[in-house]
C-alpha positions, 0 to 999 in steps of 0.5 A, spaced: 719 722 819 724 724 813 730 720 811 734 726 812 733 726 819 737 720 819 742 722 815 743 729 819 744 725 825 749 721 822 753 727 819 753 730 825 756 724 829 761 723 823 763 731 823 761 732 816 757 738 818 760 745 817 760 750 823 754 753 821 750 747 820 752 744 826 750 750 830 743 750 827 743 743 828 744 743 835 740 749 836 734 745 833 736 739 838 735 744 844 728 747 842 725 740 840 725 735 845 722 729 841 728 730 836 733 730 841 730 724 844 731 720 837 738 723 836 740 720 843 737 713 841 740 714 834 747 715 837 747 709 842 745 705 836 751 708 832 756 707 838 754 699 838 755 698 831 762 702 831 766 696 832 762 692 826 763 698 821 771 696 819 771 698 812 768 704 808 763 700 804 760 698 811 758 705 813 756 707 806 751 701 806 749 703 813 747 710 810 744 707 804 739 702 808 737 708 813 735 712 806 732 706 803 728 704 809 726 711 811 723 712 804 719 706 804 716 708 811 716 715 812 713 721 808 718 726 805 718 733 807 721 739 805 723 741 811 730 739 813 729 738 820 722 737 822 718 735 829 717 728 831 711 725 833 711 720 838 709 714 834 714 716 829 719 716 834 717 709 836 718 706 828 724 710 827 727 706 833 725 700 831 728 701 824 734 703 827 734 696 832 733 692 826 739 695 822 743 694 828 741 686 829 742 685 821 749 688 821 751 684 828 748 678 825 752 678 819 759 680 822 758 675 828 757 668 827 760 664 822 756 660 816 756 653 815 757 654 808 763 657 809 766 651 812 763 645 809 767 642 803 765 635 803 771 631 799 769 627 793 768 619 794 772 614 790 769 607 792 769 604 785 777 605 784 777 599 789 771 595 787 768 597 780 764 590 780 759 593 785 753 597 781 750 600 788 757 602 790 758 606 783 751 609 783 752 611 790 759 614 788 756 618 782 750 620 786 754 623 792 759 627 788 753 630 784 751 632 790 744 628 790 744 626 797 737 624 797 739 619 792 745 617 795 742 616 802 738 609 800 744 607 796 748 607 802 743 604 807 743 598 802 751 598 802 751 598 810 746 592 810 751 588 806 758 590 809 758 596 814 765 599 813 767 606 816 768 609 809 761 608 807 758 610 814 762 617 813 759 618 806 753 616 809 753 621 815 755 627 810 749 625 806 744 625 812 747 632 814 747 635 807 739 633 807 738 636 814 737 629 818 741 632 824 739 626 829 741 621 824 747 624 821 750 625 828 748 618 830 753 616 825 758 620 826 758 619 834 759 611 832 765 613 828 768 618 833 768 612 838 772 608 833 779 607 831 778 608 824 781 613 819 775 617 819 775 618 827 777 625 827 773 627 820 767 625 824 768 629 830 769 635 825 762 633 821 759 633 828 761 640 829 759 642 822 752 639 824 752 644 830 754 650 826 749 648 821 743 648 826 746 655 829 748 651 836 755 655 836 756 653 844 756 646 842 760 647 836 765 650 839 765 644 845 766 639 839 772 643 836 776 643 842 776 635 842 779 635 835 787 633 836 792 638 833 794 632 828 788 632 824 789 634 817 785 640 817 786 643 823 787 650 820 780 650 819 778 648 826 782 653 828 779 658 824 772 656 826 774 657 833 777 664 832 770 666 828 766 663 834 770 667 839 
């Protein structure tokens, strides 16, 4: 199948053909049942994607993807509109569906990276004599979470504070140790420290990182309006709707 068939389908649906071209294309559809069937499938996919293409650059990207994928999978032909064999149609439909899924996923679901902004740790301002605390601070702020984790575990054995627990939980989350991090955040959530609401937010982020969007939303709805980053909570909720 030639990539020009995809482009012709798109041009027809977008009214980008001249009167003569449109007439010739409709005549070809009437005479070729397999081409007509492929066109109907393409039209349905285009309809499903319409609401996703809100900017002209998205439409351009869509056309480029059609052309690139067609060139990779189908042999070029000199004919502008050609007969479609059944197996060609099956592959073409699969390509269209994959493109649709890609754009739907790109635009539908929020990403963990867009909302994850861990604050820096400043333990040593209050306890400059503790070497382990200093090392944990340096490792955490350098985003070397795998080094920070054992340091935090040592500190928690010596003196279990909400502050150390919080940054320990973040380190675990960054290293995808979801079960352990959620255990830490749930303990903070059940307490009364200043890190209570921050812990709930990070529980939601943990679910977001795991793509458990339903659980993420449920947790977000429990965060009170007086949380310092409540605007981010509302923003994430809006993107999850």
